FILUM-395555 format. One record per residue (C-alpha): x, y negated, z negated; residue in one letter. Coordinates in steps of 0.2 Angstrom, whole numbers. Example, Ala and Ser with C-alpha at 12.3 -4.5 7.8 and 13.67 -1.06 7.14 Angstrom:
2
R|62|22|-39|A
R|68|5|-36|S
This chain:
449
R|90|65|-105|M
R|90|49|-115|S
R|101|33|-113|S
R|100|15|-116|N
R|98|-1|-105|A
R|117|-2|-104|S
R|119|13|-94|D
R|129|8|-79|P
R|121|19|-66|L
R|107|10|-57|P
R|91|16|-50|V
R|93|16|-31|I
R|77|11|-22|I
R|77|14|-4|V
R|64|4|5|G
R|60|-15|3|A
R|41|-14|7|G
R|29|-19|-6|P
R|30|-4|-17|S
R|49|-4|-17|G
R|50|-23|-20|L
R|37|-21|-34|L
R|46|-7|-43|L
R|63|-16|-41|A
R|55|-32|-49|L
R|47|-22|-63|L
R|63|-14|-68|L
R|74|-29|-66|A
R|63|-39|-78|R
R|66|-25|-91|S
R|85|-25|-89|G
R|86|-9|-79|I
R|101|-9|-66|P
R|95|-7|-48|I
R|101|-7|-31|E
R|88|-9|-17|I
R|91|-5|1|L
R|82|-7|18|D
R|88|-2|35|Q
R|79|-17|43|A
R|87|-34|44|E
R|74|-44|36|T
R|56|-42|28|L
R|43|-36|40|N
R|35|-53|46|P
R|19|-45|53|Q
R|3|-52|45|P
R|-4|-35|40|R
R|-20|-35|30|A
R|-21|-32|12|S
R|-34|-33|-1|H
R|-27|-30|-18|Y
R|-39|-22|-31|T
R|-40|-26|-49|A
R|-29|-11|-53|E
R|-15|-18|-41|S
R|-17|-35|-49|C
R|-13|-28|-66|I
R|4|-22|-59|E
R|7|-39|-52|F
R|3|-47|-69|D
R|16|-35|-77|R
R|29|-41|-64|A
R|25|-59|-67|G
R|19|-63|-50|I
R|0|-63|-52|L
R|-3|-82|-53|D
R|8|-85|-38|E
R|-1|-71|-28|V
R|-18|-78|-33|N
R|-13|-96|-28|A
R|-6|-90|-11|A
R|-21|-79|-7|G
R|-40|-80|-8|F
R|-53|-70|-18|F
R|-64|-61|-5|P
R|-83|-63|-8|D
R|-87|-44|-6|G
R|-90|-31|6|V
R|-105|-26|17|S
R|-110|-12|29|W
R|-118|-16|45|R
R|-126|-10|61|R
R|-121|-15|78|L
R|-135|-28|81|D
R|-138|-47|81|E
R|-128|-54|66|P
R|-143|-59|56|E
R|-151|-42|58|K
R|-135|-32|56|S
R|-132|-31|37|R
R|-137|-15|29|L
R|-129|-17|12|I
R|-120|-31|4|K
R|-110|-30|-13|I
R|-102|-45|-20|N
R|-85|-43|-27|N
R|-90|-37|-45|P
R|-74|-44|-53|S
R|-73|-61|-43|A
R|-79|-71|-58|S
R|-70|-86|-65|A
R|-67|-77|-81|T
R|-59|-61|-74|S
R|-40|-62|-73|R
R|-38|-46|-63|H
R|-50|-49|-48|R
R|-48|-43|-31|M
R|-37|-55|-21|V
R|-32|-55|-2|C
R|-14|-59|4|L
R|-5|-52|19|P
R|9|-40|15|L
R|23|-51|22|H
R|18|-65|10|R
R|17|-53|-5|L
R|35|-47|0|G
R|41|-65|1|E
R|35|-68|-17|I
R|42|-52|-24|L
R|59|-55|-15|E
R|60|-73|-22|R
R|57|-67|-39|H
R|70|-53|-37|L
R|83|-66|-31|N
R|79|-76|-47|E
R|84|-61|-57|K
R|101|-60|-47|G
R|95|-45|-37|V
R|98|-46|-18|K
R|90|-33|-6|V
R|104|-25|4|R
R|96|-26|22|Y
R|104|-17|36|G
R|108|-2|26|H
R|102|15|33|R
R|103|30|23|V
R|112|44|32|V
R|116|57|18|E
R|110|61|1|I
R|117|72|-13|G
R|121|75|-31|G
R|123|78|-44|P
R|141|84|-42|D
R|156|86|-54|E
R|164|69|-48|R
R|149|59|-51|D
R|142|68|-67|G
R|127|78|-70|D
R|116|63|-72|A
R|119|55|-55|A
R|113|56|-37|A
R|120|47|-22|W
R|116|41|-5|V
R|128|37|9|V
R|123|22|19|V
R|128|15|36|E
R|129|-4|36|K
R|119|-9|52|Q
R|124|-27|55|G
R|117|-35|71|P
R|131|-28|81|R
R|134|-11|74|Q
R|143|-2|81|P
R|153|-18|86|A
R|168|-22|97|E
R|184|-30|92|D
R|193|-44|102|E
R|201|-31|113|D
R|184|-23|118|G
R|187|-7|107|K
R|172|0|97|T
R|173|-4|78|V
R|167|11|68|P
R|151|10|59|V
R|155|6|40|V
R|149|19|28|R
R|147|17|9|E
R|143|29|-5|K
R|131|23|-18|L
R|129|32|-35|V
R|114|30|-46|G
R|105|39|-60|R
R|89|41|-49|Y
R|85|38|-31|V
R|68|32|-27|V
R|61|34|-9|G
R|49|20|-5|C
R|54|20|13|D
R|37|23|21|G
R|28|36|31|A
R|44|40|41|G
R|54|41|25|S
R|72|46|27|T
R|73|52|9|I
R|58|64|11|R
R|66|71|27|K
R|82|74|19|K
R|74|82|4|L
R|61|93|13|Y
R|65|93|32|G
R|62|83|47|E
R|44|89|50|D
R|38|94|33|V
R|24|83|27|F
R|9|94|22|P
R|-8|88|29|G
R|-15|83|46|Y
R|-17|69|58|T
R|-34|63|63|W
R|-40|66|81|D
R|-48|48|80|E
R|-37|34|88|Q
R|-36|18|78|I
R|-32|1|85|V
R|-28|-13|73|A
R|-28|-31|79|T
R|-26|-48|71|N
R|-37|-61|79|V
R|-43|-79|77|Y
R|-62|-80|80|Y
R|-76|-90|71|D
R|-84|-75|62|F
R|-91|-87|49|G
R|-102|-95|62|R
R|-111|-79|63|W
R|-113|-76|44|G
R|-100|-63|42|Y
R|-94|-58|25|D
R|-76|-58|21|D
R|-76|-39|24|S
R|-88|-28|33|Q
R|-88|-10|40|F
R|-99|-6|56|F
R|-108|10|56|V
R|-109|16|74|D
R|-105|33|82|P
R|-96|24|97|E
R|-91|7|92|H
R|-87|9|73|W
R|-75|-4|66|H
R|-70|-15|52|M
R|-68|-34|51|V
R|-59|-42|37|A
R|-53|-60|34|K
R|-35|-59|29|I
R|-29|-78|29|Q
R|-38|-94|24|E
R|-34|-101|41|D
R|-47|-89|49|G
R|-35|-75|54|L
R|-45|-59|54|H
R|-40|-40|55|R
R|-52|-31|67|V
R|-48|-12|66|T
R|-58|-1|77|Y
R|-60|17|84|G
R|-56|22|101|E
R|-57|38|111|I
R|-41|49|110|G
R|-29|53|123|G
R|-26|36|130|L
R|-9|28|131|N
R|-5|10|125|Y
R|-8|2|142|Q
R|-25|10|144|Q
R|-30|5|126|L
R|-24|-13|129|R
R|-34|-14|145|E
R|-50|-8|136|R
R|-48|-21|122|Q
R|-57|-35|130|P
R|-73|-25|133|E
R|-72|-17|116|K
R|-72|-35|108|F
R|-86|-40|120|R
R|-96|-26|113|T
R|-92|-27|95|M
R|-89|-45|90|L
R|-104|-57|87|P
R|-108|-68|102|G
R|-100|-55|114|N
R|-85|-66|117|P
R|-73|-65|132|G
R|-54|-66|130|P
R|-54|-85|132|D
R|-65|-87|116|E
R|-53|-79|103|Y
R|-35|-79|100|K
R|-27|-61|99|L
R|-11|-62|90|V
R|-7|-43|87|N
R|-13|-27|95|F
R|-7|-11|87|S
R|-14|7|91|P
R|-9|20|79|Y
R|-13|37|73|K
R|-19|40|55|V
R|-15|54|43|H
R|-20|63|27|Q
R|-4|70|20|R
R|5|73|3|C
R|21|81|-1|V
R|21|96|-12|D
R|32|87|-25|A
R|36|69|-28|M
R|51|73|-38|R
R|65|84|-34|K
R|79|83|-46|G
R|85|65|-47|R
R|76|60|-31|Y
R|58|53|-32|L
R|46|48|-18|L
R|32|35|-20|A
R|19|27|-10|A
R|19|31|9|D
R|35|41|8|A
R|25|53|-3|A
R|7|52|3|H
R|-3|45|17|L
R|-22|41|20|C
R|-32|32|33|N
R|-33|13|30|P
R|-52|11|27|F
R|-54|5|9|G
R|-36|1|5|E
R|-34|17|-5|M
R|-16|21|1|G
R|-10|3|-4|L
R|-18|4|-21|T
R|-12|21|-24|G
R|6|17|-19|G
R|6|2|-31|I
R|-1|13|-45|A
R|13|26|-41|D
R|27|13|-44|V
R|18|6|-59|G
R|18|23|-68|G
R|36|27|-62|L
R|42|10|-69|Y
R|35|15|-86|D
R|44|32|-85|C
R|60|25|-80|L
R|60|11|-93|V
R|55|25|-106|G
R|70|35|-101|I
R|83|21|-100|Y
R|77|14|-117|K
R|77|31|-125|G
R|58|32|-128|Q
R|55|46|-116|A
R|64|62|-109|E
R|68|65|-91|D
R|54|77|-91|S
R|41|63|-91|I
R|45|62|-72|L
R|38|79|-70|D
R|22|73|-78|K
R|22|58|-67|W
R|24|69|-51|D
R|9|80|-57|Q
R|-2|66|-61|V
R|1|56|-45|R
R|-2|71|-34|R
R|-17|76|-43|E
R|-25|58|-41|I
R|-21|59|-22|W
R|-29|76|-20|H
R|-44|72|-31|T
R|-48|54|-28|V
R|-38|46|-14|I
R|-39|59|-1|N
R|-57|63|-2|P
R|-63|46|-4|I
R|-53|38|10|S
R|-58|53|21|T
R|-76|49|18|E
R|-73|30|20|N
R|-68|34|38|L
R|-80|48|43|K
R|-96|39|37|R
R|-93|25|50|L
R|-95|37|65|Y
R|-102|54|60|Q
R|-120|50|59|Y
R|-131|47|74|S
R|-134|29|68|G
R|-135|18|53|P
R|-152|24|48|D
R|-146|42|46|E
R|-131|36|37|A
R|-142|27|24|L
R|-152|42|22|E
R|-139|55|21|K
R|-123|47|15|D
R|-121|48|-4|P
R|-110|33|-6|F
R|-121|22|5|L
R|-135|27|-6|A
R|-126|23|-22|M
R|-121|6|-14|M
R|-139|2|-10|K
R|-144|6|-28|K
R|-130|-5|-34|A
R|-136|-19|-22|E
R|-153|-18|-29|A
R|-147|-18|-47|R
R|-136|-34|-43|K
R|-151|-43|-36|A
R|-160|-40|-53|Q
R|-146|-49|-61|R
R|-145|-64|-50|N
R|-131|-57|-39|G
R|-119|-52|-52|N
R|-113|-37|-62|F
R|-112|-41|-81|P
R|-95|-33|-83|D
R|-82|-23|-74|E
R|-89|-6|-81|E
R|-104|-9|-69|E
R|-93|-9|-54|N
R|-100|4|-42|P
R|-82|8|-36|G
R|-70|22|-37|F
R|-62|32|-51|P
R|-46|24|-58|P
R|-30|26|-48|L
R|-18|20|-62|R
R|-13|31|-76|Y
R|-4|26|-92|D
R|12|36|-93|M
R|17|28|-110|T
R|6|40|-119|Q
R|19|53|-115|H
R|33|43|-124|Y
R|40|52|-139|H
R|42|36|-149|R
R|38|18|-149|K
R|50|3|-148|A
R|55|-6|-164|E
R|44|-21|-160|D
R|29|-10|-160|G
R|26|-10|-141|T
R|28|4|-129|N
R|44|-4|-122|G
R|35|-11|-106|T
R|28|-27|-114|G
R|11|-21|-118|S
R|4|-13|-134|R
């Protein structure tokens, strides 16, 4: 179905995480009406790690925030794989960030997610768009005769800080509900997505949960003193872990594996000894500042369809993978970049509604053929071998990295261009190639030719 940008029905976006906010800003810049909801009261303030690849930076550029992201973050120097040994002996492979050259606009940048969210929300506010915080979706439906066959709707509960509240006489004030009608509803509401559960059922999310226990921590410690790179993975069957700098002030994310079956308190009690074993210098608790401790389970899951009628799922609401390699974050950003092109095409009459079926097919295919297998191996290679020597001998990816490192050394530490990046297949896909006609100005309607 085609329409134009004056269509009064908005795109309703549920979830004000990075993917939901990015989609909202992209659409707002193209004049597409939107409503964005989140059940939380504010943005998540936790300084979660995030390295944004060149593909993600392309989407930030389209949203008009790349320069601000670059200024607020930093450009990581690369990644290494290491053994658990003396720091000067530990590095197995080091690959400099191949796109971190002064001439490359879309280079990997690091900025914690909450700061990215602040930038996105500020730009949305400048466009006159306010996130409706404290709005929890409790019901979905449509289309129906009252709202028209081009509509979907959600019912939300407004969850102010005292909902349900009491009036002056001590009587309970009913929770306020509101029905919102839109042309499409996009679930960007994370791994516990309400939209996904309403569409497919409470426990329907195909895939599996890893047996391995993951613990994510944020810590201030002088890793630079020990010659650490900005990011490194440690290959060890027992003490496998990752250390990555996430802020210029020295905050690092240390994510490590633990034995399964332990509760939070048991994991917390084991943390000092884990750090003493893993971190350089074997520090005690008085030698670092632990600011966050978050045990969690990781999953490899993907819905059977990211589109069901006028409801769409993107990012973690649609698929999950383990965090090693940032494949989930990059894939989620690629989801909304492609979805933006589809929705702009539909609203501006350059694409049929059926383009969303193609988007659904493409995004799930990329998850199954790229994100899922690569992220799986990213985690398994850290612990599945008897040690780093066997990993170097038997792991195809590490062998490829070793060759790339040698090639880099022959070229004075740099790759000549991005085509020589020994990285992963692309996660972005150009949906505008499925438009049925171009805009009058000769562009594809999204500001690029």
